N, C-alpha and C positions, 0 to 999 in steps of 0.2 A: 417507274416504273418504262421502261424499253421497252421499244418497236418489237412486237411480235413474239418477248413470249409472252411463256402461260405465268401467271402469279401461282404463286399455292395455295396465297389466301383465299383463292374465292372457289366456292365451294360452293353447287347450284343445290338446291333440291330436287327432286325429281319429276315435280309436276310445278312450272312457271303458269298461274293464275294469270287470265287479261281480262280485267275490270272494262268492258264494253258497255262507256256511257248512253250511245246507242241504243242500248238493255235495259237500261237502268234511267231512266229520264229523270226523273227530279231526283238533291238529293239528296235528302231521306232513305230514297230507295234505296243507293249509288252507295251511300253507308250503312247498313241494313244486308247488305248482298256481304260487305264487303268484314263487315262483323261475324255473317257465317260465316266470307271461304277459309276466315280466320282460324273458327273455333272449331272446321274443318281440320287443322292441320297448318295451313296454307304461311310461308315464313318468308312467299312474296309475291308479289302485288303488281302486277302493271297497267297505271291510270289510261287507257286509251280516248280519246275525242276528237271524234275527225268533221266536228261542227265549225271548226275553225275560228270558233269567238272563243280569245283569250283569257275574257273578263271571266265568262260561267267556267272556262277552263279551271283557271288562279283560284275559285273560289271555293272551285268544286275538289281541289287537287289540297286550299290549302285544311280543306274540312276531313275531312281523309287523310292529313300529317295527324291533324287537332288531334279527331278521336281516335287512330289508332297507336297512334305514338312511333315507341322502339321499338313493337308488337314485329311489331312486319315491315321487312325493309320494303320501299315503294320507288319504280322505279316509272318516269315519265316518257311517256314515249312521244318522239322525234322534238318535242319543244328542247331546250339546254337551258332557253331564259328563263323557261314559265316551272321548269327542274329546281334553278337554285331559288328563284319568285316562294317557289310554295317543301324550302328544305327536305328535298326529296336526297333520294339516298342516292340517283340515278340517271339516268335515261339514257333512252333505249331511237337509234335513227335508223332508218330503211336511205335503199340506193338512191333518193330524190330529194335527201338531207340534209342540215349540211355533208364535209367530211367530215371527216372521226379523227385526226386532230386536229381541228377548228372546233370539233365539241368540248376535246382536250382539254384546252386552252379556255372553254365558260369555262370550266366543273371543276376542272381541277383533281390534283391523281388521287384523293382517293372515294370517290362518289361514283360506284362501276358505271362502264360509260359496251355498249349492246350494239351489233351492226347485224342490219338485216345482211340477208346475201340467198343469191339465189341459184346459182350456179356456180360451175366452176374458181370458172376467172374471177369472177363477185368474190368470191372467201380467197383464193390466196390473197388478193390482197387486202380485204379484211384484214386478211389471218397476221400482213408486217405492220398493218399500227396495235396504239395501243388499246385497243378493246376486249376490257374483259373476258364479254363473252360473243358469243357469234351463233346470228340465226342461221337457220337451214332450209327453205321448203316453198309452196308449198310439199307440205309432203304428201297427203294426199287430194283430191278436192275441197274447196271447201266454199260455205254463201257469205263466210266473215269481212268477202272486198266483192266490189264491185268489177274488176278487173284484172282480178287477178293473177300473175306470171304461172307456165306450164307444169303444172306436175311433176316432179320428182322422182316420187314412191322410193323404197323402203332402199332400191341400191342408190340413189340419189345422198341419201341419208353413211349412206356404207362406203360412198365416194369422201363424203365433208367431214368424215372419219381418218378418211387416210392422209384427208391433205393440211391439216387441222392438229396440234398438242392444246388448241384453248378448249374450254367448255364449251358443249355442243349444246345450242339448245333444238328442239325439232319442232316446227312450226306448222301446222296449215290440214285439217279435217281428222283432227283425232278426236280417239274418242275411247270410254272405256274400254274397249273390247278390240282396239288396234293401238295402245298405248305399250303395251309391252314388249312384244315389234321392232318398235320403232324404237327403244332402248335396248331391244339386243341385238336391233343397224350400230351401233356405237354413241346416243348421243347421250349424254349426261340428261338430260330434264325433255318433260315434254310440254308447249306452251297451248294452252287453252280456255278455247272463248265457251262457243255454243253450251258443248256440255256436262258443262259446272252448273248454264242458265237453272235447272227444272231441282229446286232442293239439292242450295250449291254446297251444304255443312257435307251432310249426306255425302254428290256427290264424290265430292272434295278427297273426303276421308275412304273413298272405295278404292276412287285413283294410287290414297297411297296403297293401301293391301294391295293391289290390283304389282305397284311399282315397286316394290324392298327388293 
């Protein structure tokens, strides 16, 4: 894949579910949660674990892969090495992680690579890489990060859409109530953590109904 060009094979589902281990600390609970999301229609899950314990992360990631099989595309947050070790389908990196092209060198051409961006300059730079999709946010105020970047609002999503042809994932404070407006602003997909925690299967189904 040539840097900077959108791969026509990449098609993001409207809902990009993030499985945060801090909300489901035990592995059985994590697996049950992922099961519920898959039953609700989720075909793309990102495993997010900010604990820094690589052994736990790898063990949980391998269990997720074993449990879900090929029914769900699994994305590892931050760690390209653990993505490979757990045989995940891709990795998502932030501005403080490895450079996208360094990550691409680790994961190869076939796995998905996503990059988080928070302003137009970062988006332009990421758009020149071999990233398969770009994330932009936080769109709204969020409690999922201790020190979040400034809120970009729907106008930030519209601006991002103008700056890249790559698939765009919006993240940050997205709920069932505001998700449709984010898609209308130009996002291809919405990443959600908190609004899926309660009744995950039902919540996922409701998101898909809203985002048709």
